[in-house]
Steps between C-alpha positions, in 0.01 A plus 500: 500500500784737582672423169180579312468829688853609407442389139190720473685798649790451260261477204324821604834674539607399150167612351518843662870535419443460127173689493673792333846515343728721707709625209441546129686688228426568135651694211274622218661623178295697251630660178401862447502720190806697395745227594422493874445212741294506819633274776285457813656323798260394775592345836244395763581392855238389751499432873220429744389800701563315824858412414560855378379648829720252691799605284544157343634617164572268211445654157393844620829663604552575866656840425179630345258311723640643822485853359131460418426358844691773681325778306156331529469500120218272386540559126797636304550610139844620386601605147830585328451629145685677222428572135171554321241250381405575138130419510437602139753248367502227767135494603367441850734480796602164646301381803242772412740754651455358851872419531616829352623802690577858418844615395740457790372335817137470609379349826159457658399287796221435746628555854303395807474772765246664728570861397635683198807613692585145600449380142733769366768412756486134392503612137827687559642192673403287201663743254828510688515121532422442131755765407776298661372169363475609134784757494255772396421851625164404649598677821438829313127425485393740773178689566547719191507190274229299678132499406190308607301404186130446551379367161803381303621193688313216667647216708566191291535272800234333712482697824270418788211729585653561842833636370367677191383819682847543653687474168645826368605538137813708441660570164839649414707561186858587411490594130865607499635165626725324248442122492825308459682176584509592870123446506506181290749315723287509820195423285663174385613418855133470600452205262560141618767434235657850533529537122733197473247263339164514328372787292653754741845403368416705189469823697823685437535869583674585173209361298218600733587869525581525129133432425261752346263454795530302820319467830559290812221442748452335839150428635432346840141435604289254702284261296225274630415239232143380487596134478719522811418566862819697570648819361839545342742787446581539133812676377517567127805640324488602135749643252367631168742625236478602134826421322615616161612183322751674276664686788501192725674291232771759460832343607675630808825556311321721244235696695494803266216470247615503139312473169419146393707386202312465173547123486336464845188706426173304494277660237136463408516370146124532454535876451487607134807719536712227659832467319870469564527867598155552662404318821194523722604331828270250658384521859819437696320258733378275220813534291763392753535201723569522871556279801501535877878532500481780244236695693603439861865406453460151648265196496277397789700308759261212571173520691424637846233323711271465196255235627123479531274365776603141427871569468500490121707756302306801379537734205741784570548670161226601254511690173205651316557420133283310249540124488637509144812681622804276536681505836808299599545403864760314703488127555326383814228769489135429422280717275125543549293698252189686606162420348468859379793437260658828605716390791731222608671422829804297601599285796863569582756228574596473862872571482585552133502844334195587295543679167227617264575611144257667261638480145392726220132429430336467162158575646448861608194428715510654847279476807320837533501668837179648641457872445494728808167636614643849556794708378642767730775760462590791729713810441566853626357813340575869537828684537685703758629434849192614693208295372431204274242242405451125464324337204393136486355342187272201564389306190233230488559283188174310533220596261208374706590500871593778738787449741494606864809528715657665804771755425749547786775762517758571769657845475789640709420777745688762294266434203174666611204436266201730464200271539261750341697469172442122478322430172415185303407567138441256218690578183236343278197711399156433651672370811384478855544788743766504772234423761424172325869412462611559862249343736684533832810672641712429805745783573747528785692829492870526572668648805834669450783261585257259670298315234433503127182545300274202436242501219266210417244532222228263384492552122290350222617532139234450230557251216749599229585822682804679636473702821742778584546543876671829592572711805736786592747510785738737671867435564635563847844643576717268704769576749848470361567201728202311349646482150677181389861510377381510136246774562472608136389152392158542661275303734331171409120480535358153562298334221122498516334169591186397311278217618247380244162408641295211364140550397226374724394251232848350465606207718737587787865495396836629611556873499668651194760771560709724283740782578612805311860610469661719764544874448800726547409826675726804469488732801649848547865421570736754656847568363704278728825644360431840662472362855817306430683817399365688801607219731851492354545880521357519850718213618810669358423832671417324825821300487715811446321706765485221752862402445627855551287566807585163650870562439483837676307362795699183558858599411705651783723804417814556712794736469819383339704579810272280709587179317762287674825445304419773252780751419368812335847633407591187306169518313573860399845407376356217289244729345766763421722233344219378279416850387866568420523185288192596304638852450832370368325264253285782372799735454698233315215445253483874423878512428473208259218660310701824463 
């Protein structure tokens, strides 16, 4: 009876242990127009909520888990981004923009606290701890760079009804932060294989930060699956990059781009003017072959914990190309084609390197990407150093459906907008009025050197229309100590965050986000060379005056006859002798000249 009891307990333990895989990774490759390649790396690590609270860490790193516990952070979203996503050429953003951040560093989190002051204190603690962990300047996110959005972000995790009223959302940005290898190295250290095996072995700083667009994200949230009685803590890390195939294949010993020789040009012979001296080049992506070693500089070094619920190997690499395209892979890997005939995935060998080669294709068929639901661009207007304006163009490409979204802007305190100048006008004739376009406004004014301006707008753009959103602002004059070392470069303004809202008739789905580019604000800048000149001149005068006065006050003057061992008669004789010698030399020179 006792043996049966232990057997049942062991069976239950095994069932609950494999109820959800604790780690999963996947790489999705997708060719883009204009010779570009989208590579999306996704890493998921899970742990039970009970083991996480007891600090039993396995795949979720202890370094990050203890920071979240100390700062009482229940949900975390961190982004490192650089470059610009070309929506007109590349289509919709990967992951519906949910894993994308604004230029620089963007962070928002739900912190548990009883009061706003306590939540802000824990927010500062979280920023300082993450700054040391990721080698970033997150410690500069202070009260002037912190906002509390009310409509833009919603918690993605499953929080209990008891703790939900005590959760405070705080959001901060650093648009000037430069993302580099110092941020990638700690990012890879959070993975189980530390970038030594699996798809993370492809992440090299030289290739990653040479991309046209790249973003790294970390999301930590609690999840309570419906089929399970317990909750888990899910940590998801993603890296999305858009690589230029031609630039990535450029050899390291010849990095300077040079014209392609005539014999290496791939021409479209279907053109009527095609001849020996006239060439219309084909799309560089379809015309040239590439491999993982060409794009990332190395193959994949085996697999990393790629197993399913039953311990069987899972697919780690997928590529979205038609089935008629020919792809060569390494021995020991298994290929599985999707039923949609537009994707195929591969099971990596356990310890052998995995290489994938796409030769030059005869078929020019490509898998189309979905078109974005909204196009957005933002820029400055006006001139002068006193006032200016902001203009945002919002275009709805759909011909039959309006699009509703939340428009969120964070402005620095020295950029003071005039709310009465806020206007939303449709460029198309017979358009809706501004009252119909902007349905609600949330405005939080700035306080000098204490907090920035927060603007949230609920906007609806009619079908096949473009809305111009404009407002004026005033530029403040800073103290000379508040200017950065490169003061004439300007000040970076954080990108605007847009959250697309689904219609009431549509089924519930994940939120769709997109961000505009950051702006460079020019403020009245003093002539720092004049204070430098004044400081140098003043210091020189002070040094001369102080040195003379100090010399007179400190030095002691005594008579010559008061000094011991001093013979005044001998000194007089020496002086007379010297004068006589000089006189004789002078007289001799005059005689010689005569």
